N, C-alpha and C positions, 0 to 999 in steps of 0.2 A: 504494500500500500504506500508507494513512494509519494503519492499526492497528499498524504496526511499532513495537516497544517503544521504539525510539530515534527521536525527531524533533528537528529543528533547534531547535524551541521549547524543548526540555529544556535545551540548552546555553546558551541565551540568558537563562535565569533567573539571578538574582543568587545567587551562591554564594560561600562563604568558601574561599579557597585553602587547600590542605593545608599545614600548618606542622609544624615539629618534625622530629626525626631519624626515619629509617626504623625501623619496628619489626621486631624479629627474627622470623624464620619458625620455627615449632616444629621442633626437631631431629627429633622423631619423624616428622613429616610428610615432611621431606627424606629421612630414611632409608627410609621406605616407598616414596617415589618411586624412589630409587636401586635398591631391590630389586624394582621392578616391581609393587609391591602397590598398584595404583591405587585400589581401593576403600578401603583403609585410609587412604591419604593424603588422599583426599577426605573421609573421615569425620573425620579429625583437623582438617582445615582448616574444615570446616563447624561442628564443635563450637566452635572458637574464634570463628567468625563469628557464632554465636548471641549472644555477649557483646560482640563488636567488629564490628558489621555494616559499618563504614566502611573495613574493610581491603581496599581494592581490589587490593592485591598478592596476597592470597590468592584472590580471585575469578579473577584472571588465571592463577594457577597451576592452579586447577581447570579453567579453560578450556583451558589447554595440555594437561592430562592428558586431557580429553575429546576434544580434537582428535587427540592421538596415538593414541588407541584407536578413532578413527573415528566418534565420536558427535558429529557436527557440531551438531545441535540443542541438545545439552547445552552444548557449547562456546559457542554463541551466547548461550544463557540466562545463562551465567556472566559473559560479557563485558558483557551488559546490566546485571547486578548491579554490576559494577565501575564502569560509567559512572554508575549511580545513586549509588554511594558517593562518587565523585570526579568530578562533572560538569564540572570546570574543566580536566581533562587531555585535550588533543586526541589524544594518542597512543593512548588507550583507544578513541576513536572510529575511529581508523585501523585498529586491530586488529579492532574489531567489523565494520568495512566489509569487511576481508579475509575474516572468518569468514562473513559473509553471501554474499560472492562464491563462496567454496568450497562453500556450501550451494545455489548456483545460485538466489539471490534477488537479482537485480540491482537492483531498485528499492530494496529495503531497504539494499543496499550503498551506493547513491547517497545515500540519506538519511543514513547513518552518516558517510560521508566529508564530506558537507556540514556535519555537526555538527563535525567536526574543523576545517574551514575557517572556521566561525563563530568559533572560538577562536584559530585561527592563519591568518588570511587570506593571509598572504604566504609560506606554506610551499610551496615548489616541488614537493616530493614529493607533498604532498596534492593540489595542483592537477593534477599529472600523473595521479594515481590517479583523481581526479574525472572528468577528461576520458575516461580509458579506460573507466571504469565507465559513464558516461553514454552513450558510444558503444555499448557492449555492450547497454545497456538500450533503445537506440533514441531517447534524448533528445539528438538531434544539436545542437539549439540550446544546451543546457546544455554539451555537450562543446565547442562552438565558443567559448562565453564563457570556459570554463576555459582553453582554449589561448591565447586572447587575453590573459587575465590572467597566464598563465605567461610569455608573451613579455614583458609589461611588467616582470615581476620578474626573470626570468633572462636576458633579452636574446634576440636573434635566434638561432634554432636551426633547422637544416634539417629535422629530424624534426618539430618543432612546426609549421613552415610547411606541410609536406606533409599532416600529419594535420589541421591546421586547414582546408586546402583541401578535403579529403575530407568532413569532417563538415559543413562549410558547404554543400557541394553537396547532401548528403543532407538537410539541414535546409531546403532551398529558398532559402538565402541565396547565390544564384548570383553576384551581383556580388562578394561577399567571396571566394567560391571561385575565381573566375577570377583575381582579383588575386593570391591566394596561389599558385595554380598557376603563374602567369607569374613570380612572384618566385622560386619554386623552380627553374623551368626556366632562368631567367637564370643560375643557379649550376650546374645539372646538366642541360644540354641533351641529354645522351645517354641519359636514362631514357625508353625507348620507351613504356612503359606510361603514363607521366604525360602524354605528348602526347595519347594517346587519351582520358585522363580529362579533360584540358582541353577537347578537342573535345566531349565529352559534356556538360560543364558549360555550355559556350557554347550548345549546342543546347537545353539545358533552359531557358535564358532567352530562347530564340527568336533568338539571334544566329547564324543559320545560315551567314552568310558567314564569320565568324570561326571557326566550327567547321570549315568546309571548309578554311580556311587552315591550321589546326592539323593536320588530317589530311594535307594536302599536305606539310607539313614532316615528319611521321612517315613518309610514303611515300618522300620523297626521301632521308631519312637511313637508314631501316631496311628499305625495300622494302615491297611490298604483301604483306600476310599475311591470314590468316583473321580475325584480330582487327581489322585495318584495314577489311576488307570488311564486317564486322559493324557497326562504328560508322558507316561510310559508308551502309550500308543503313538504319540507324536514322535518320540525319539526312535522307536522301532521303524516307523515309516521312512524316516530320513536316513537311517543308518544302515540300510540294506536288509532290513527284516520286515518287508511289507506284509507278508502273510500273517505274521504274528500281530502286526498293527491292526489289520482288518479283524482278526479274531478278538482283539481287545476293544475296538471301537464300536463294533456292531451292536453288542448288548447296550452300550451307553446310548447309542442313537435310537434304540427302541424306546428307551425311557424319555429321551429328549430329541425327537426327530428334527426340531427346528433350531438346534444349536449350530450356529455358524462355525464355531471352532471345531466341533466334532466332524462336520461335513467337510471342512478343509482337510483335516487329517485323513479322512477316508479317501478323498480325491487324490491326495498325494500318494497314499499307499497303493491305490489301484493303478495309478500311472507308473509307479515303480515295478508293478507286476506285469506291465505291458498288457493291460486289459482295456482296450480302447472304448468299446461301447459303454461299459459300466463307468469308465473314467469320465467320459463326456456327459453322461447322465448326472453323475455326482457333481461335476463342475457347474452344470446348469442350476442345480439346487443351491450351490454356494453363491452363484451370481444373484439368484432370486432373493436370498436371505440378506445379502449385504453387498451390492455390486461395487461400492466405492472403497471398501475396506482394504487396508494394506495386505492382509492375509489372503484376500481374494486375488489380488494381483500376483502374490507369490505363488498361489496354486496355478494360476494361468501360465506363469512363466515355466513352472516345472512340467506342466502338461505339454507345453510347446516343445520343451527340450527333449522330452521322452517319446512323444507320440506324433510328431509332425511328419508330414510328407516333405521330402527334400529334393533339391537339385544341387549337385556338387561338382562344379568344374574344378579340376586340380592339375597341377604340374609338379614334377619332382626331378631332381638331378642327382647323379652319383658319379664319383670319380675315385680312383684308388691308385696305389703305388705301382700297380702293374699297367697303369695308363689306360685302364678300362673306363670309358665314359658312357653313361646311360642317361638319356632324356626320356621321361615318361609323361604322357598326357593322358588323363583318365577321367573324363566327365561321366557322371552317372545321375540317375533320377530314381527316387523311391516313393511309392504311393502306399500309405498305410490305411487300410480300410477298417471300418468299425467292427467287422467280423473277426478281426485279428489276422486277416490276410495281408501279407506284404508283397507287393509287386515291384520289381526293380529291373532296370536295364542300364547298360553302360557300354562304353567303347574305350578301348585302350590302344594307344600307339606307343611303341618303344623304338627309339633309335639308339643303336649300340655301336661303339667304335673301340678298337684296340689294335695295337701293332701286331703284325703277323708273327714276328719272332718270339713273342712272349707266350705263344700257345693259346691266346684268347681270341686272336683276330682271324678273319677269313683268309683263305688261301690266296685270294686275289687282292686282299686289303680292302679298306674302305668301310663305310657304314653298312650295318645290317638293319633291316626293318622288320618289325613284328606288329601285326594288327589283329585286334581281337574285339569282337562284338558279342554281347551276351544278354540274356534275359533270365530272370530268376523269380521264383515264387517261394514264399514261406508261409506256413499256416500254423498258428498256435492252437493246440488242442489241450486244454487243461495245463498240466505241467510240462508238456512236450511240444516242441516246435519242430515241424518237419520242413526241410529245405531241399530245393531242387534247382539246378541251373543247367542251361544248355547254351552253347555258343558256337561261333565259327571263328577259327583263327587262321591267320596266314603268316607264315614265316618264309620270307623270300618267295620262291615259286611254289612252296608246298602249302596245302590247306589241310585243316584237321577239324573235325567236329569235336568240340570239347563238352564235357559234362561234369556235374558234381552232384552228389546227393549227401544228405547229412541229417542229423537230428541233434537238437539241444534239449537236455533233460534237466529239470529242476526238481529233484526229490524233496528239497526243503529250501528255505530261505538261504541256508548256509552253503549249500552245495549245488554246483552246476557241472554237468558233464556234456561234452560234445564229441560226437563221432562223425566221421565223414570219409568219403572216397571221391576221387576226381581223376579225370584223364585229360591230358592236353599236352601242348608243347612244353619242353623243359627249357626255359629261357634264362640264361645266365650271361652269355657273352655272344659276340658275333659268330664264334666258332660253333656253339651249340645250335644256333639258328641255321648256319650253313649246312650242318650235318642233319638238320631236321629232327633232332632228338625229341622224343616224347617220353612221358612218364605216367605211371599209374601210382597215385599217391593216396595213402591211407593215413589218417591221423586220429589221435585221441587227445582231448584236452580236459583238464579238471581245474575247477576254481572252487576253493574251499575256504570259507571264512567262519571259523567256529566261535565267533564273537565279534566285537568291534575293534579289537586290538591286533589280532593275528590274521594273516591271510597266506594261503598257499596256492600258487599257480603252477601247473605242470602241463607239458606238451610232449607228446611222443609221435613220431611219424616214421613211415616206411615207404620207400620209393623203389619202384622197378623201372629202370630206364631202358629205352629201346636199344642201347648199345650193349646190353647184357649186364650192366652194373646194377648193384643193389645198394641203396643207401638207407641208413637209419639214424635218427636223431632223438635225443632226449634232453629236455630242458626242465629243470626244477628250480623254482624261485620263491622261497618263503620270505615274508617281510613282516615287520612289526611297526605299528604306529607308535612314535615316541614323542611327538609334539603336535598339538592342535591349538593354534592361537588365532587371533583375529586376522593376522596377515600371513601366517605361515602354517602349512602342514608339512610334517617331516616324518618320513618312514625310513627305517634301516632294514636292509635285507641281505640275502645271499643268493648267488646264481651259480648253478652247476649245469654245464652243457657238455654233452658228449656226442660226437659224430663218428660214424663208422661206415665203411664201404667194403664191398667184396673184391673190387679190382681197382687198380690205379692206372687210369687211362689218360691219354693226352687229348681229351675231347672238349677242352674249354671250360671245365668246371673243377672245383676242388673235391678230390676224392682220395683222401688218405685212408689207410687201413683203420686208423683210430686217431681222433683228435679230441682233446679235452681241455676245458677251461673252467676255472673256479674263481669267483670274484665276490668281494663285498660290494654292496650297492647302496648308495644313498639316494633317496627320492625326495627332494624338496619341491613343494608347490607354493608359489608366491601368489597370494590373493591381492592383486593390485587394486581391485574394486569388485563390486558384485558381478560385473560383466567382463572383467579383464583378468586373466590369470596366466601365470607362466609355470609350466610343469617341466621338470628336469630330472635326469638320472645320470649318475656318475658311478661307473664301475671300475674297480681296480683289483687285480689279482694275478693269478698265474695261469699259464697255458703251455701246452706242448703237443707235438705229434708223437706217435708211438716210436718213430725212428730216432727221436732226439733223446739224449741221455738224461736230461733234467728239464725241469720246468723253467720258464722264463716269464718275466713280468709282462702283463698286457692289460689293456683297459679300453673303455669306450665311454663316450658322453653324448647325451642328446638333450635337446631343449625344444619346447613348443610353446609359442605364444598364441593364446586364444582371445580374440576380441569379439564381444557380443555373445557371451555364454548362453544367455537366456533370450536373446533378441531374434527377430526374424532373419536378420543377416548375421552371419558368423564368418570371421576371417581367421584362418589358422596358418601360422608361419612356423616351420620347423627346420632344424639343422642338427647334424650329428657328426661325430668324428670317432674313428677307431684307430688305436695306436698299438701296434705289435699284437694284434689279435686277428685271427683268420676270418676273412669274409668269404662269401660263397664262391668268389672267383679264385680264392687262394691268396689274395693280397694281404699284406700285413697292416697296411694303412689305407683308410678310406674316408671319404667325406660325402655327406648327403645334405640335401636341402629341398624344401618343398613349400608350395603355397596351395591352399585349398580355400575356396569361397563357397559357403553353404547358404542356401536360401531355404528357409522353412516356410511351409504353407499350412 
């Protein structure tokens, strides 16, 4: 409300302080007030103000008269005149702020109290009023700053601590909020509601383990209640346990079907379960109950991120120490139907170049080209998703019909299993394209999260190549969450990778009898804002081929910037580097980069 009559800039102007003794109030005006002759009193005061416009005391009397007879706009106007008459008096801005608040103009009330604080920055009453008004207006960051300043001036206060915790949480300053909640609970551990608020603040910053710990304390001290179950359901929905969230929230919704909060929790849980029809029905209920609430917008964003149809043009680049260069262009589109059916199609073109003498290039030298078009369908049936793909690929002058079939199984929230088989060209280098190598590829993947702290990912695959070679690979990667803060998620893990082949051929790909790599991995994720994040991984360890007498150091690093995490347009930029660790081509050093633009519908 920049057009509000009083702005902070007004009180920062250089002004002469009021001097001299107070001037007398006209007796006729006082008498008219006493007799309840409001119009007459105002007429008398305004008549004098025509000749003495700097009489702030008269403007204040007029403001009081207007307020007493319920004309709040007139009272506000009179107080503005008083502030113009004596811009160095902070008490006038305080009164003006109160008048704006009574007029239900919170933003103007905040501006006015900020004017008072510009003149009296250490006034505890003004700071308390500023915090209260900012909270009312929804400017939680300003409210938090006001409470922090109030604590500096007036010292530690239980009410200030709790209010600071709440407005910090609402402002997204979850680290500050958690600290204040814990400070409050150290003094008042028997406040049941605050334990629930602490759990919620911890979950908002992604620290689900600490959130569950706070809920356990609440349950042990006060017993399981509907409020406890509601918070537990919310945490389960966001932390990768949506099935448990639905189980908890459904009985609560039967008791209170018009609860906006419970409907939001159920919507998020259904979206995480990839149940589009039920999710959109639940989202419609959320919108009907409270279309403008922040929680409604949060649910809409999560549904968009999980259940949108997409178009994804993307390009990536690769080069390594064997001078292999690969450019890949791969646009795709995906349509997600309410029935749980996912239809997708895409096109891929790879341009590959490598010198002939390194064993990766074509016999005649130059670039090799690979083109691939495909369509796919996936259908979710309960806890199982069946997938199928068919495509046509061209590698130089050869063509091949490719296919893939698979299934993803979710026996529980904690466990996901994927099995699949595919057939197509084996594309690693210009040499593999020139030879027209094909593969039959069988894979198995497991993803197990037995809680909110630990996670285990594993992949195994077996390939039969058309040159008679067989390859098998196993990758196991456990990890543990070690930090969840407002701006950083940090996991630590370990990676064990083994590759083996039956034959060592000079056909343009890496085929040792056995290669193994073991590394410690750090996974930081930097939350720059709600819609911008940077994910990285850095691995360092040892690796060797079977023919080598000892292990040698090796590692790799990757980073991806995502802009627009919950928005219709998403931009992803990624880069990676490998040092002294084998790539598919056999090189010890490699570099990658890519750009993907996603449009959600």
